[in-house]
N, C-alpha and C positions, 0 to 999 in steps of 0.2 A: 420444405424446399430450401436448398442451400443457396449461398450467394451467387455461385457460378451459374446455377440453373436460372435464377431470377434475372441475372445479367444477360444471359443468352436470350431469354424470352423477350426482354425489353428491347434488345438490340435488333431483334427480328421485326420490330414494329416498322411498317413502311413510313417513309417521309410524308408528313401531312402538309397540305398546302397552307392551312390556317394554323398559326401558332396557338391560337386560343383553343383549338380542338385537342391539344396534347394534354393528356391527363398527367398531372404532376404527382399524384398520390403514390403510384408504384415506384417512381424515381426517388421521391423523398424517403420512402420506406427502405429502399435499397441503400441509399446513402447512410441512413441511420444504422443499418446492419454493418456496413463497411466501417463506420465509426466505432461501433461496439466491439467488433472483432479485429480492429486495426488492419483491415484488408486494404492496404494502400494501392496495390495494383488494380484491384476491382474498382476502387474509388476513382482512380485516374481514368479508367475506361468509361465509367459513367460520365465523368466530366467531359471527356473527349466526345462522347456520344451527344451530349447536350450542345456542344459547340457546333458539331457537324450538322445537327438538326436545326440549327438556327434558333434555338430556344432563347427567349429574352433573358439576357444576362443580368437584367436589373431586378429579376424576381427575388425578393428578399429571402423568402423561405428556403429556396434552393441554395443561394449563395451562403447563407448562414450555415446550412448543413455541410456545404463544401468546406467552409472554414473549419468547422468542427471535425470533419473527417481528416483533413490534412494535418490539423493540429494534434489530434489524438494519435496519428501515425508518426509524429515526429518530423513531418515535412513543414518546418516553420516558414521556409521561403515561399512555398506555394500558398500556404494559408495566408501569409501577409499580402501576396499579390491579389488574391480573391477579396480579402478584407478591404483593401484600398479601393476596390471598385464599388463597395457598398456605400450609397449616399448617406443613409441614416441607419447605421448598424444597430441591431437589437442586442439585448443583454446576452443572448446565447452566443453570438459571434464574439462579443467583447470578452466574456468570461473565458472562452477558449483561447483567445489571443494572449490574455494575461497569463493564463495557466501554462500554455505552451512555452511562452517566453521565459517564465520563471523556471519551468522544469528544465529547459535547456541551458539555464544559467545566465540568461540575458535579463538580469533583474532591472536594469535601467530601462530597457525596452518595455518590460512588463509594466513598470510604473508609468511610462509615457502613454501606453494605451489606456491605462486607468485615468491619468490626468487629462487626457484629450477629451474625455467625456464629462468633465466637471460642469460644463454648461448644460448638461442634460442629466442632472443627478437623479431624476425620476426613473431612469432605466436601471440604476444599480439594484441588485438584490443581495441577499445574504451570501450567496456563493461568490459574488464579486469581491466582497470584503475578505472572505476566508482565503481567497487566492492571493490577493494583492498584499495582504499582511505577511505572507510567506516570502514575497519579494523583498520586503523591508528587512526581514530576518537575514536574507542572503546578503544584503548590503550593510547590515548592522546599523541601519539608519533609524535610531530610536525616535528622533524628533518628528520625522515624517510619519512614523508609526503612530505616534501620539495624535497627530493631526487626523489620521484616518480613524482613530479611536473616537475622537470628537464627532466625526461624521456618523459613525456607527451609533453613537448615543442619540444624535439629533434625529436619525431616521428610525430609531426604535429597534435596532437589530441586536443590541447587546444581550438581550435575553435569549437569543438563539444559541443553541448548543454549539453548532459548528463555528459561528463567529467568535463566541466566547473562548472556545478551545484555541482558535487561531491567535487571539489576544494573549492568552496565557502562554502559549508557545513563543510568541514574539517577545514578550517581556522577559520570559525565562532565559531565552537564548541571548538577549541583549544585556543580561546581567542584572536586570531590575526585578529581583525576586519578590520584593515587597509589593510592587504593582501587580505582578502576576498573582500573588496570593489574594490580593483584594478582589481582583476579577473573579478568581476561583471561588472565594467565599460568598460572592454575590450571586453565583449561579444557582438558579432554582432547580435545575436538573443537570446531572453530570453523568457522562458515560465513561467507558474505559479510557478513551483518549484524554478526557479532562484530567483524570487522576494520574495517568502516566506522564502527561506533560508537566504537571506540577511536581511529581516525584523526580522527574528528569531535571527540572530546574534546580531543585535542592541538591541533587547529586552533582550538578555542574559547578556549584559553589561549595562543594564538599560539606554540606550540612546533612550528613548521613542520618543522624538521629531524627531530624525532622522528616526526612524522606521515609525512613522506616516507620515512624509514627503514622504518617499519612497512608502508607502501604497497609498497615494493620487496620486503620480506620476504614479504609475502602472495603476490606474483607468483612468487617463488622457490619457494614451497611449492605452486605449481601452481594457485592460485586467481586467476582473472582479475577485475579490478574491473568493476563495472557502472556505468551512467550516474551513479547517485547517489554512488558512491565518488569518481568523477572530479569531480563538482560540489562535493563537500565539500572536496576538496583545492584545487581552483581558487579557491573562496571563501576558503579559509584564506590563500592567497597574496595575494589581493586585499585581505583585511582587514588584513594586515600592511603593505600598501602596496607590495608587490612586484609591480608590474604586468607587468614582463618575465617573471617566473616564472609568473604566471597565464596570460599569452598563450602562453608556451612549452608549458605543460600543455595548453592548448586545442588547439594545433597537433598535439601528440602524440596527443591523444584522437582527433582527426579522422583522422590517418594510420592509426590502428588500427581504423578503420571504425565509430566511434561518432559519432552525429549530435549536434552542439551544438544543443540546443533552447532554448525560452524559459526553462526552468528553469536552464540553464547560464548564459545571459546574466544572468538575475536574480540568480544566485549571485554572479557577478562584480560586478554593480552594488551588491548589498547588502553585499558584502565591502568595496568601496571606501567606501561610506557609513559602515559600522561602524568602518572604519579612519580616519575623519575625512578622507577624500579625496573630498569632494563634487565637485570639479572633474573628477577622473578618472571618477567615476560618470556625470556629465552628458555628458562627451565620449564615453564608451563607448555611452551611450544613443543619441547622435546617429550613431555610427559602426556600429551593429549591422548595418544593411543592407549597408554597404560590406564589412564583415567576412564576412557570409554569402555575398555574391557572390564574394569572394576564395576562400572554401572551395569554392564550386561550381566555380570555375575549376580549383582544385587537383584536385578529384575527376574532372572531365572530362578532365584530362590524364593521369589514372592508368589503371588496368586496369578498363575498364568491361565486361568480359566476364563478370564475376561478378554474379549477380542482386542481391546485397546492395548493390552500387554504385547501382543504379537506385532501390532503396528509400531509400538515403541522400539521393540527389538530390531525390527527390520530397518527402521530409520537410523538407529545408532550404527548398525553395520554399514549402511550406505554413507553415513557421515565420515567414517574412518576409511572409506574407500574399499569396502568389501561387500558391495551390493550383491555380487554373484553368490556369496556365501549365505546371504540372509535367508533365502528360501530353504536351503538344505539344513541349516542349523536350527531354524525355527521348526521345521518339519520333524527333525529328530527329537526336539524337546516335546513337541505335541504327542508323538508316539510314546514317549517315556511317561508323560503326565496323563495320557488318555484324555486330552482336552479336545475340544471341537471348535472350529472357527465358525462364527455366524456370518450370514451374508453381509457383504460390504459393497459400498458404492464408491466409484472413483471417476473423476473427470478424465477425459481423454483429449489431449491437445496435440495439434500438429501444426508446427510453424505459426505459433501465436493464434491459432484458431481453435475454438472449442468445437470438436467434431462429433462428440457424443458422450455417453456415459456408459461405463462398463459395470455390469453386476457380476461380482465374483462369488461363487458358491461351490465349495468342494467338500466332500464328505471326509471327515477325519483327517484332514491335512490343511496346512496353511497355504492359501493361494495369494499371498500378498505380493503385489508387483513392486519390487524394490526400486525400480527405475522411477516410479512416480515420486517416491520419497526423496531419492537423490536429486531429481530435477527440481523439487521444491526447495531443497537445501542449497 
């Protein structure tokens, strides 16, 4: 049942004389769905319905979910108004206010919400610290970040992967690569974010050899880099002015089945600009189409019997602005190679709402929806 249907059913509920008789479960569930799918309009309707029904505005569970709903939808003003009415905010509402403020660039406000709860330290959890550390990164306030690090140690959250990742990221972006590496080395468990944050830190201070060594060590430990990891390393080489190294990584990335998208090209261009190589940046900007076509040629000469190859091909066409040609060109290649596409799954989104999943299956032809790739890029 969709959000609109649930909303309609709840709103048809007659006004009850006793507030205590109102079941809050379906309302709380609906607010949770509005939060998940960023359905601001539906969330506002639920809020209005609660007000008109005279539901007690002091109910903590509902107010906390209202804060989360407004915050996740980017309506920081409404989230703040609801938050201020909560006499004793819980960790859910606090985390959303810190997160929403930091996400909107209001770093001082994010820290204020965090500091206003210092007298109630027991309500902090690992997510609170992960979020507030990002605010200190935005302000480049290393001293405050170190204070929070002390709190993290005292409360025993340093061993948590999310918190440790936030610490590595904070120290790296504040230029304290030594502190970042110490936190990284103490981590018992690391994920792709841990490795990428540390690699990014080395790239930011132009220690490319250390970044590459860490990149190779990550792979030796059985963790494969994602698109973002590749982009960070490519940008690092470009920033140092090593165009050959950047293009070599780009070719290696492509051979391993990852699609260089607009983020990749932008990473290289930004790297050249930051490395004061504006000429190389402008030349790359002019050559993007040629380079994309060269990658297409390399892919078509490879093994196209794997479904992933078709997805890569369509994504590259979409990246250079030829999404309409993707279907026809890949179909022509399929007919030439006598290849067959296997069933594929794709999410279907409409105005920031996940409305379903499509299953594509066509006999002896490629049915890739290029718009899905272009919207993702």
